C-alpha positions as a LaTeX table, in Angstrom:
\begin{tabular}{lrrr}
\hline
Residue & $x$ (\AA) & $y$ (\AA) & $z$ (\AA) \\
\hline
Met1 & $-140.12$ & 222.71 & $-61.50$ \\
Lys2 & $-143.88$ & 221.86 & $-61.03$ \\
Asp3 & $-145.33$ & 223.38 & $-64.32$ \\
Arg4 & $-142.82$ & 221.06 & $-66.74$ \\
Ile5 & $-144.43$ & 218.17 & $-68.41$ \\
Ala6 & $-141.85$ & 215.37 & $-68.50$ \\
Asp7 & $-142.82$ & 214.02 & $-71.83$ \\
Leu8 & $-142.06$ & 217.24 & $-73.50$ \\
Asp9 & $-138.51$ & 217.43 & $-71.79$ \\
Ile10 & $-137.76$ & 214.06 & $-73.37$ \\
Ile11 & $-138.75$ & 214.45 & $-76.56$ \\
Arg12 & $-137.11$ & 218.06 & $-76.34$ \\
Gly13 & $-133.88$ & 216.07 & $-75.28$ \\
Tyr14 & $-134.12$ & 213.54 & $-77.93$ \\
Ala15 & $-134.27$ & 216.57 & $-80.57$ \\
Ile16 & $-131.18$ & 218.26 & $-78.94$ \\
Phe17 & $-129.30$ & 214.75 & $-79.43$ \\
Gly18 & $-130.40$ & 214.73 & $-83.29$ \\
Ile19 & $-129.28$ & 218.26 & $-83.83$ \\
Leu20 & $-125.97$ & 217.24 & $-82.72$ \\
Ile21 & $-125.68$ & 214.50 & $-84.85$ \\
Cys22 & $-126.78$ & 216.81 & $-87.67$ \\
Asn23 & $-124.31$ & 219.81 & $-86.84$ \\
Ile24 & $-121.11$ & 218.01 & $-85.80$ \\
Val25 & $-120.00$ & 217.74 & $-89.41$ \\
Leu26 & $-120.06$ & 221.12 & $-90.06$ \\
Phe27 & $-118.51$ & 221.93 & $-86.77$ \\
His28 & $-115.30$ & 220.26 & $-88.29$ \\
Thr29 & $-115.70$ & 220.53 & $-92.13$ \\
Pro30 & $-115.83$ & 223.58 & $-94.20$ \\
Leu31 & $-119.58$ & 223.96 & $-95.51$ \\
Glu32 & $-118.08$ & 224.08 & $-98.90$ \\
Tyr33 & $-116.47$ & 220.68 & $-98.83$ \\
Ser34 & $-119.11$ & 219.05 & $-96.76$ \\
Phe35 & $-120.48$ & 216.57 & $-99.24$ \\
Gln36 & $-117.28$ & 215.37 & $-100.21$ \\
Tyr37 & $-116.61$ & 214.54 & $-96.86$ \\
Phe38 & $-118.94$ & 211.75 & $-96.98$ \\
Asn39 & $-117.57$ & 210.56 & $-100.32$ \\
Leu40 & $-114.24$ & 210.17 & $-98.76$ \\
His41 & $-115.02$ & 208.04 & $-96.16$ \\
Asn42 & $-116.49$ & 204.54 & $-97.04$ \\
Ser43 & $-115.98$ & 201.97 & $-94.42$ \\
Trp44 & $-119.02$ & 200.07 & $-93.48$ \\
Gly45 & $-118.85$ & 201.97 & $-90.06$ \\
Asp46 & $-118.94$ & 205.20 & $-91.87$ \\
Asn47 & $-121.94$ & 203.86 & $-94.25$ \\
Leu48 & $-123.69$ & 203.12 & $-91.21$ \\
Ser49 & $-123.14$ & 206.52 & $-89.53$ \\
Glu50 & $-124.09$ & 208.27 & $-92.61$ \\
Phe51 & $-127.19$ & 206.08 & $-93.54$ \\
Ile52 & $-128.38$ & 207.04 & $-89.65$ \\
Arg53 & $-127.77$ & 210.83 & $-89.68$ \\
Phe54 & $-129.28$ & 211.45 & $-93.51$ \\
Ala55 & $-132.39$ & 208.86 & $-93.13$ \\
Tyr56 & $-133.20$ & 209.60 & $-89.65$ \\
Phe57 & $-131.96$ & 213.09 & $-88.68$ \\
Gly58 & $-130.96$ & 215.13 & $-91.44$ \\
Asp59 & $-133.44$ & 217.84 & $-92.05$ \\
Arg60 & $-135.98$ & 215.95 & $-89.76$ \\
Thr61 & $-134.90$ & 216.92 & $-86.19$ \\
Tyr62 & $-135.57$ & 220.71 & $-86.68$ \\
Leu63 & $-139.34$ & 219.71 & $-87.40$ \\
Leu64 & $-139.72$ & 218.32 & $-83.96$ \\
Phe65 & $-137.93$ & 220.87 & $-82.28$ \\
Ser66 & $-139.99$ & 223.71 & $-84.26$ \\
Met67 & $-143.01$ & 221.93 & $-82.94$ \\
Leu68 & $-141.82$ & 222.20 & $-79.40$ \\
Phe69 & $-141.15$ & 225.59 & $-79.89$ \\
Gly70 & $-144.60$ & 226.49 & $-80.88$ \\
Val71 & $-146.12$ & 224.21 & $-77.96$ \\
Gly72 & $-144.07$ & 226.58 & $-75.90$ \\
Ile73 & $-145.24$ & 229.78 & $-77.16$ \\
Gly74 & $-149.01$ & 228.26 & $-77.05$ \\
Met75 & $-148.51$ & 227.40 & $-73.19$ \\
Gln76 & $-147.17$ & 230.78 & $-72.39$ \\
Tyr77 & $-149.93$ & 232.31 & $-74.49$ \\
Ile78 & $-152.43$ & 230.54 & $-72.31$ \\
Lys79 & $-150.71$ & 231.30 & $-69.37$ \\
Ser80 & $-150.75$ & 234.74 & $-69.87$ \\
Lys81 & $-154.65$ & 234.67 & $-70.31$ \\
Glu82 & $-154.92$ & 232.95 & $-66.79$ \\
Ser83 & $-152.55$ & 235.47 & $-65.02$ \\
Lys84 & $-153.65$ & 238.42 & $-66.92$ \\
Tyr85 & $-150.02$ & 239.52 & $-67.89$ \\
Ala86 & $-149.26$ & 241.69 & $-71.23$ \\
Phe87 & $-148.27$ & 238.52 & $-73.45$ \\
Thr88 & $-147.81$ & 240.30 & $-76.54$ \\
Ser89 & $-145.13$ & 242.63 & $-75.17$ \\
Tyr90 & $-143.29$ & 239.98 & $-72.95$ \\
His91 & $-143.24$ & 237.49 & $-76.08$ \\
Thr92 & $-141.89$ & 240.24 & $-78.29$ \\
Ile93 & $-139.04$ & 241.12 & $-75.86$ \\
Arg94 & $-138.30$ & 237.51 & $-75.59$ \\
Met95 & $-137.96$ & 236.88 & $-79.05$ \\
Ile96 & $-135.78$ & 239.97 & $-79.96$ \\
Leu97 & $-133.40$ & 238.79 & $-76.96$ \\
Leu98 & $-133.19$ & 235.20 & $-78.80$ \\
Leu99 & $-132.47$ & 237.00 & $-82.03$ \\
Phe100 & $-129.49$ & 238.49 & $-80.30$ \\
Ile101 & $-128.50$ & 235.36 & $-78.62$ \\
Gly102 & $-128.81$ & 233.58 & $-82.05$ \\
Met103 & $-126.68$ & 236.69 & $-83.78$ \\
Phe104 & $-124.09$ & 236.11 & $-81.31$ \\
His105 & $-124.19$ & 232.25 & $-81.80$ \\
Ala106 & $-123.86$ & 232.58 & $-85.43$ \\
Ala107 & $-120.72$ & 235.07 & $-85.48$ \\
Phe108 & $-118.68$ & 233.76 & $-82.63$ \\
Leu109 & $-119.53$ & 230.09 & $-82.27$ \\
Trp110 & $-120.78$ & 228.57 & $-85.33$ \\
Tyr111 & $-122.56$ & 230.06 & $-88.45$ \\
Gly112 & $-125.52$ & 227.36 & $-88.68$ \\
Asp113 & $-127.52$ & 228.90 & $-86.01$ \\
Ile114 & $-131.01$ & 228.30 & $-85.87$ \\
Leu115 & $-132.43$ & 230.60 & $-83.00$ \\
Ala116 & $-132.56$ & 233.58 & $-84.87$ \\
Met117 & $-134.89$ & 232.15 & $-87.39$ \\
Tyr118 & $-136.72$ & 230.85 & $-84.36$ \\
Ala119 & $-136.93$ & 234.18 & $-82.76$ \\
Leu120 & $-138.41$ & 235.85 & $-86.33$ \\
Leu121 & $-140.76$ & 232.98 & $-86.59$ \\
Gly122 & $-141.68$ & 233.42 & $-83.10$ \\
Leu123 & $-142.57$ & 236.88 & $-83.86$ \\
Leu124 & $-144.35$ & 236.09 & $-86.84$ \\
Ser125 & $-146.45$ & 234.28 & $-84.67$ \\
Leu126 & $-148.15$ & 236.77 & $-83.08$ \\
Leu127 & $-150.34$ & 237.40 & $-86.02$ \\
Phe128 & $-151.75$ & 234.05 & $-86.01$ \\
Ile129 & $-151.83$ & 233.45 & $-82.15$ \\
Arg130 & $-155.36$ & 234.31 & $-81.85$ \\
Leu131 & $-156.84$ & 231.65 & $-84.41$ \\
Asn132 & $-158.68$ & 228.93 & $-83.23$ \\
Pro133 & $-156.81$ & 225.42 & $-83.51$ \\
Lys134 & $-158.68$ & 224.26 & $-86.60$ \\
His135 & $-157.61$ & 227.23 & $-88.60$ \\
Leu136 & $-154.06$ & 226.74 & $-87.08$ \\
Phe137 & $-153.98$ & 223.23 & $-88.17$ \\
Ser138 & $-154.94$ & 224.03 & $-91.60$ \\
Leu139 & $-152.67$ & 226.77 & $-92.21$ \\
Ser140 & $-149.71$ & 224.70 & $-90.83$ \\
Phe141 & $-150.86$ & 221.95 & $-93.64$ \\
Ile142 & $-150.84$ & 224.71 & $-96.18$ \\
Ile143 & $-147.65$ & 226.42 & $-95.28$ \\
Tyr144 & $-145.81$ & 222.67 & $-95.32$ \\
Leu145 & $-146.67$ & 222.34 & $-98.75$ \\
Ile146 & $-145.02$ & 225.63 & $-99.73$ \\
Pro147 & $-141.49$ & 223.84 & $-100.14$ \\
Thr148 & $-142.91$ & 221.31 & $-102.18$ \\
Leu149 & $-144.20$ & 224.13 & $-104.52$ \\
Leu150 & $-140.65$ & 225.77 & $-104.47$ \\
Thr151 & $-139.14$ & 222.56 & $-105.64$ \\
Val152 & $-141.63$ & 222.06 & $-108.35$ \\
Leu153 & $-141.30$ & 225.25 & $-109.49$ \\
Ala154 & $-137.22$ & 225.30 & $-108.99$ \\
Arg155 & $-137.16$ & 222.00 & $-111.05$ \\
Asn156 & $-139.10$ & 223.40 & $-113.78$ \\
Lys157 & $-137.09$ & 226.50 & $-113.83$ \\
Leu158 & $-139.48$ & 228.80 & $-112.92$ \\
Phe159 & $-138.01$ & 229.64 & $-109.65$ \\
Ser160 & $-134.77$ & 230.08 & $-107.76$ \\
Ile161 & $-132.98$ & 231.29 & $-104.71$ \\
Ser162 & $-129.21$ & 232.04 & $-104.81$ \\
Phe163 & $-126.98$ & 234.65 & $-103.74$ \\
Pro164 & $-123.60$ & 235.61 & $-105.18$ \\
Val165 & $-120.63$ & 233.44 & $-103.74$ \\
Asp166 & $-117.15$ & 233.84 & $-103.72$ \\
Glu167 & $-114.68$ & 231.62 & $-105.63$ \\
Leu168 & $-114.28$ & 228.21 & $-103.99$ \\
Lys169 & $-110.91$ & 228.21 & $-102.10$ \\
Pro170 & $-108.69$ & 225.25 & $-101.44$ \\
Leu171 & $-109.86$ & 222.95 & $-98.53$ \\
Ala172 & $-106.28$ & 223.56 & $-97.00$ \\
Asp173 & $-106.65$ & 227.30 & $-96.99$ \\
Leu174 & $-110.52$ & 227.06 & $-95.30$ \\
Ile175 & $-108.71$ & 224.82 & $-92.73$ \\
Thr176 & $-105.99$ & 227.26 & $-92.03$ \\
Leu177 & $-108.65$ & 230.09 & $-91.70$ \\
Asn178 & $-110.61$ & 228.52 & $-88.99$ \\
Thr179 & $-107.56$ & 226.87 & $-87.13$ \\
Lys180 & $-104.44$ & 228.91 & $-87.65$ \\
Asn181 & $-105.96$ & 232.39 & $-87.74$ \\
Gly182 & $-107.05$ & 232.78 & $-84.06$ \\
Ile183 & $-110.48$ & 234.15 & $-83.45$ \\
Leu184 & $-110.71$ & 236.76 & $-86.38$ \\
Gly185 & $-110.13$ & 233.67 & $-88.65$ \\
His186 & $-112.93$ & 231.90 & $-87.12$ \\
Ile187 & $-115.44$ & 234.92 & $-87.08$ \\
Ser188 & $-114.56$ & 235.95 & $-90.60$ \\
Tyr189 & $-115.61$ & 232.53 & $-91.86$ \\
Asn190 & $-118.33$ & 232.50 & $-89.65$ \\
Leu191 & $-119.78$ & 235.64 & $-91.21$ \\
Ser192 & $-118.67$ & 234.31 & $-94.47$ \\
Gln193 & $-121.40$ & 231.65 & $-94.33$ \\
Val194 & $-123.98$ & 233.67 & $-93.43$ \\
Leu195 & $-125.69$ & 234.24 & $-96.75$ \\
Ser196 & $-125.35$ & 230.19 & $-97.40$ \\
Thr197 & $-127.05$ & 230.02 & $-94.28$ \\
Ile198 & $-130.11$ & 232.36 & $-95.13$ \\
Gln199 & $-130.28$ & 230.79 & $-98.67$ \\
Phe200 & $-130.74$ & 227.30 & $-96.83$ \\
Tyr201 & $-133.11$ & 228.38 & $-94.64$ \\
Leu202 & $-135.21$ & 230.31 & $-97.54$ \\
Ser203 & $-135.08$ & 227.11 & $-99.77$ \\
Gly204 & $-137.52$ & 225.22 & $-97.46$ \\
Asn205 & $-136.66$ & 224.62 & $-93.59$ \\
Leu206 & $-138.28$ & 228.26 & $-93.19$ \\
Phe207 & $-141.55$ & 227.40 & $-94.25$ \\
Ser208 & $-141.35$ & 223.79 & $-92.74$ \\
Ser209 & $-140.50$ & 225.08 & $-89.34$ \\
Phe210 & $-143.24$ & 227.68 & $-89.25$ \\
Ser211 & $-145.68$ & 224.94 & $-90.44$ \\
Met212 & $-144.59$ & 222.98 & $-87.41$ \\
Leu213 & $-144.73$ & 225.75 & $-84.94$ \\
Leu214 & $-148.49$ & 226.68 & $-85.82$ \\
Phe215 & $-148.90$ & 222.60 & $-85.31$ \\
Gly216 & $-147.31$ & 223.25 & $-81.86$ \\
Leu217 & $-149.26$ & 226.49 & $-81.49$ \\
Ala218 & $-152.52$ & 224.45 & $-81.74$ \\
Ile219 & $-151.83$ & 221.50 & $-79.78$ \\
Ala220 & $-150.93$ & 223.79 & $-76.78$ \\
Lys221 & $-154.34$ & 225.53 & $-77.29$ \\
Leu222 & $-156.18$ & 222.33 & $-77.17$ \\
Gly223 & $-154.37$ & 221.51 & $-74.35$ \\
Leu224 & $-153.42$ & 218.22 & $-75.60$ \\
Gln225 & $-149.73$ & 218.18 & $-74.06$ \\
Gln226 & $-152.02$ & 218.33 & $-70.67$ \\
Lys227 & $-154.02$ & 214.88 & $-71.61$ \\
Ile228 & $-151.52$ & 212.80 & $-72.57$ \\
Asn229 & $-152.45$ & 210.06 & $-69.90$ \\
Asp230 & $-155.99$ & 210.49 & $-71.01$ \\
Gln231 & $-155.22$ & 209.80 & $-74.66$ \\
Leu232 & $-152.68$ & 206.77 & $-74.75$ \\
Trp233 & $-154.74$ & 205.27 & $-77.19$ \\
Tyr234 & $-153.89$ & 208.36 & $-79.76$ \\
Tyr235 & $-150.40$ & 207.38 & $-79.56$ \\
Arg236 & $-150.50$ & 203.72 & $-80.29$ \\
Lys237 & $-152.72$ & 204.85 & $-83.40$ \\
Leu238 & $-150.20$ & 207.57 & $-84.11$ \\
Val239 & $-147.14$ & 204.89 & $-84.08$ \\
Leu240 & $-149.27$ & 202.19 & $-86.14$ \\
Ile241 & $-149.77$ & 205.02 & $-88.65$ \\
Met242 & $-146.39$ & 206.51 & $-88.92$ \\
Leu243 & $-144.34$ & 203.40 & $-88.55$ \\
Pro244 & $-145.03$ & 201.87 & $-92.06$ \\
Ile245 & $-144.32$ & 205.49 & $-93.78$ \\
Val246 & $-140.73$ & 205.40 & $-91.81$ \\
Cys247 & $-140.30$ & 201.62 & $-92.92$ \\
Ile248 & $-140.90$ & 202.40 & $-96.56$ \\
Trp249 & $-138.41$ & 205.57 & $-96.65$ \\
Thr250 & $-136.08$ & 203.30 & $-94.82$ \\
Ile251 & $-136.36$ & 200.51 & $-97.35$ \\
Tyr252 & $-136.20$ & 203.30 & $-100.21$ \\
Tyr253 & $-133.05$ & 204.62 & $-98.88$ \\
Leu254 & $-131.18$ & 201.51 & $-98.02$ \\
Phe255 & $-132.11$ & 199.95 & $-101.55$ \\
Ile256 & $-133.12$ & 202.62 & $-104.12$ \\
Phe257 & $-132.04$ & 205.74 & $-103.24$ \\
Asp258 & $-128.88$ & 206.75 & $-105.67$ \\
Pro259 & $-128.64$ & 210.55 & $-105.95$ \\
Pro260 & $-126.68$ & 210.39 & $-109.21$ \\
Ser261 & $-129.45$ & 208.33 & $-110.78$ \\
Ile262 & $-132.06$ & 210.35 & $-110.12$ \\
Lys263 & $-132.61$ & 212.07 & $-113.76$ \\
Thr264 & $-136.14$ & 211.45 & $-114.62$ \\
Ser265 & $-139.22$ & 213.59 & $-113.26$ \\
Phe266 & $-140.61$ & 210.42 & $-111.82$ \\
Gln267 & $-137.76$ & 209.30 & $-110.02$ \\
Phe268 & $-137.20$ & 212.61 & $-108.40$ \\
Tyr269 & $-140.87$ & 213.29 & $-107.23$ \\
Thr270 & $-140.91$ & 209.51 & $-105.66$ \\
Tyr271 & $-137.83$ & 210.83 & $-103.87$ \\
Trp272 & $-139.11$ & 213.91 & $-102.78$ \\
Ser273 & $-142.37$ & 212.51 & $-102.12$ \\
Leu274 & $-141.29$ & 210.03 & $-99.56$ \\
Phe275 & $-138.49$ & 212.36 & $-97.83$ \\
Thr276 & $-141.36$ & 214.79 & $-97.14$ \\
Leu277 & $-143.65$ & 212.21 & $-95.76$ \\
Ser278 & $-141.29$ & 210.63 & $-93.86$ \\
Gly279 & $-140.26$ & 213.65 & $-92.22$ \\
Ile280 & $-143.80$ & 214.29 & $-90.93$ \\
Gly281 & $-143.63$ & 210.51 & $-90.05$ \\
Gln282 & $-140.45$ & 210.14 & $-88.10$ \\
Thr283 & $-141.51$ & 213.27 & $-86.20$ \\
Phe284 & $-144.72$ & 212.02 & $-84.94$ \\
Leu285 & $-143.53$ & 208.19 & $-84.74$ \\
Val286 & $-140.67$ & 209.66 & $-82.15$ \\
Ile287 & $-143.54$ & 211.21 & $-80.03$ \\
Gly288 & $-145.35$ & 208.36 & $-79.98$ \\
Val289 & $-142.74$ & 206.24 & $-79.33$ \\
Ile290 & $-141.52$ & 208.14 & $-76.58$ \\
Val291 & $-144.90$ & 208.86 & $-74.78$ \\
Leu292 & $-145.51$ & 204.87 & $-75.04$ \\
Leu293 & $-141.94$ & 203.80 & $-73.77$ \\
Asn294 & $-142.31$ & 206.38 & $-70.80$ \\
Arg295 & $-145.43$ & 204.43 & $-69.37$ \\
Lys296 & $-144.55$ & 200.76 & $-70.49$ \\
Met297 & $-140.88$ & 200.23 & $-70.42$ \\
Lys298 & $-138.63$ & 200.28 & $-67.16$ \\
Trp299 & $-135.40$ & 199.95 & $-68.90$ \\
Trp300 & $-136.10$ & 203.00 & $-70.72$ \\
Leu301 & $-136.90$ & 205.31 & $-67.75$ \\
Arg302 & $-132.76$ & 205.87 & $-67.10$ \\
Ile303 & $-132.58$ & 206.95 & $-70.81$ \\
Ala304 & $-135.54$ & 209.01 & $-70.50$ \\
His305 & $-134.55$ & 211.00 & $-67.18$ \\
Gly306 & $-131.26$ & 211.85 & $-69.48$ \\
Leu307 & $-132.63$ & 212.94 & $-72.19$ \\
Ser308 & $-135.22$ & 215.11 & $-69.90$ \\
Tyr309 & $-131.96$ & 216.77 & $-68.15$ \\
Leu310 & $-130.66$ & 217.60 & $-71.80$ \\
Gly311 & $-134.59$ & 218.67 & $-72.90$ \\
Arg312 & $-134.82$ & 221.17 & $-69.81$ \\
Met313 & $-131.46$ & 222.98 & $-70.50$ \\
Ser314 & $-132.23$ & 222.92 & $-74.38$ \\
Leu315 & $-131.20$ & 226.52 & $-75.26$ \\
Thr316 & $-128.09$ & 226.04 & $-72.99$ \\
Asn317 & $-127.06$ & 222.78 & $-74.57$ \\
Tyr318 & $-127.73$ & 223.63 & $-78.24$ \\
Leu319 & $-124.95$ & 226.86 & $-77.59$ \\
Leu320 & $-122.95$ & 224.48 & $-75.25$ \\
Gln321 & $-122.50$ & 222.12 & $-78.43$ \\
Ser322 & $-121.31$ & 224.74 & $-80.68$ \\
Leu323 & $-118.74$ & 225.93 & $-77.55$ \\
Ile324 & $-117.56$ & 222.40 & $-77.36$ \\
Gly325 & $-117.26$ & 222.01 & $-81.16$ \\
Val326 & $-115.20$ & 225.21 & $-81.32$ \\
Ile327 & $-112.92$ & 223.54 & $-78.49$ \\
Ile328 & $-112.21$ & 220.33 & $-79.63$ \\
Phe329 & $-111.87$ & 221.22 & $-83.52$ \\
Lys330 & $-110.56$ & 224.46 & $-83.86$ \\
Ile331 & $-108.57$ & 225.26 & $-80.40$ \\
Ile332 & $-107.34$ & 221.70 & $-79.91$ \\
Gly333 & $-106.96$ & 221.32 & $-83.63$ \\
Phe334 & $-109.07$ & 218.40 & $-84.73$ \\
Tyr335 & $-110.68$ & 220.71 & $-87.56$ \\
Gly336 & $-110.88$ & 218.59 & $-90.63$ \\
Lys337 & $-109.71$ & 215.43 & $-89.16$ \\
Ser338 & $-112.71$ & 213.29 & $-88.49$ \\
Thr339 & $-114.80$ & 210.43 & $-89.95$ \\
Pro340 & $-118.54$ & 209.81 & $-89.86$ \\
Thr341 & $-117.83$ & 206.89 & $-87.67$ \\
Leu342 & $-115.84$ & 208.86 & $-85.06$ \\
Asp343 & $-118.79$ & 211.88 & $-85.48$ \\
Met344 & $-121.21$ & 209.25 & $-83.72$ \\
Phe345 & $-118.70$ & 208.40 & $-81.14$ \\
Met346 & $-118.27$ & 211.79 & $-80.30$ \\
Val347 & $-121.88$ & 212.75 & $-80.52$ \\
Leu348 & $-122.49$ & 210.19 & $-77.75$ \\
Gly349 & $-119.71$ & 211.31 & $-75.61$ \\
Ile350 & $-120.79$ & 215.08 & $-75.71$ \\
Thr351 & $-124.40$ & 214.05 & $-74.95$ \\
Ile352 & $-123.52$ & 211.92 & $-72.27$ \\
Ser353 & $-121.38$ & 214.44 & $-71.23$ \\
Gln354 & $-124.12$ & 217.00 & $-71.17$ \\
Ile355 & $-126.67$ & 214.87 & $-69.33$ \\
Ile356 & $-124.17$ & 214.88 & $-66.44$ \\
Phe357 & $-123.80$ & 218.73 & $-66.52$ \\
Ser358 & $-127.45$ & 219.33 & $-66.94$ \\
Lys359 & $-128.21$ & 217.00 & $-63.98$ \\
Trp360 & $-125.85$ & 218.65 & $-61.66$ \\
Trp361 & $-126.87$ & 222.36 & $-62.92$ \\
Leu362 & $-130.38$ & 221.65 & $-62.39$ \\
Ser363 & $-130.03$ & 219.84 & $-59.17$ \\
Lys364 & $-128.51$ & 223.14 & $-57.63$ \\
Tyr365 & $-130.27$ & 226.23 & $-59.84$ \\
Gly366 & $-133.16$ & 224.16 & $-61.09$ \\
Met367 & $-133.19$ & 226.24 & $-64.59$ \\
Gly368 & $-130.53$ & 226.20 & $-67.08$ \\
Pro369 & $-127.68$ & 229.50 & $-67.03$ \\
Ile370 & $-128.89$ & 230.43 & $-70.48$ \\
Glu371 & $-132.56$ & 229.93 & $-70.02$ \\
Thr372 & $-132.10$ & 232.17 & $-66.75$ \\
Ile373 & $-130.66$ & 235.03 & $-68.09$ \\
Trp374 & $-133.06$ & 234.71 & $-70.91$ \\
Arg375 & $-136.08$ & 234.78 & $-68.66$ \\
Lys376 & $-134.90$ & 237.68 & $-66.07$ \\
Ala377 & $-133.86$ & 239.62 & $-69.35$ \\
Ser378 & $-137.37$ & 239.34 & $-70.74$ \\
Lys379 & $-139.21$ & 240.04 & $-67.15$ \\
Ser380 & $-136.80$ & 243.31 & $-66.48$ \\
Leu381 & $-137.47$ & 244.88 & $-69.96$ \\
Val382 & $-141.21$ & 244.13 & $-69.98$ \\
Pro383 & $-142.87$ & 247.82 & $-69.73$ \\
\hline
\end{tabular}
């Protein structure tokens, strides 16, 4: 498609890959026992896989994806002004349909859906979309600080978000519910985790995601995504600034970070500061590195092309990851039997399979199947 920007597709493909690294653990292990899962596997391969997941992808990939979501909304808003169609109506319908897709995903495939949250944030963006980029950047920065404020308040017992939870069931019972009780057992467990998912997002991710969505919206309104080749110096500077932040976080995580030993306020706020800064640092480091590699390294182009196919069908591939997880772990019966090392090999296998499928599908139809349904349904429902 002529109006696509290759860099954005590649970055989006990287984000989809990272999302799978984060989610695969919860595809095969009950949420209630997810932290114990890592404690039970301590080989060098498991430890390396756990380090990669937590240090570079956990609570990080969604920042990148949220920003890309904002860029997409901004580009559609600008296009609507040029084409003179009713953006508000079209966007509202798109987000409502995305909300339904997310609810279906949460109930029938995987409870940890993020699409419903994006749909609600997309609707909320209508209140801010007419702001100028400077105000959007400022608002993005303020909202990004809210999780830190909530964390400080919670640590001082001035704030908490909690929902009533059922008594913890034995691991064997949860495995049986997810594998032996058929589709009803699968749906029952998904629905039982809805409140836990909402609590997770309200504890900070909701604000971080909206912050990055507004940041992406500002980028689109400035047209920066269209000026990449004219601003390569900016991406070089971005890498030089963000790389030390990520390196400091890596050193801290490898040699200092030890959750049981974090007891004093100084230790906790040191961890939180580095964690928060490195999330932003890694987001922009990934963008800078990918942009520069796309123009400098021939060996990278083959990988980049693969990621671009993945990114062009990001919605389809996100849902497909959950479907594959259901098939492998709950239908075939591998639920509760994986290891962090095996997770990484499965992530690579699933990602390669998705790239092959996406390339084939795009060569025939030009757009992913869910993306096509979403677009046609949105256009058909516009008054």
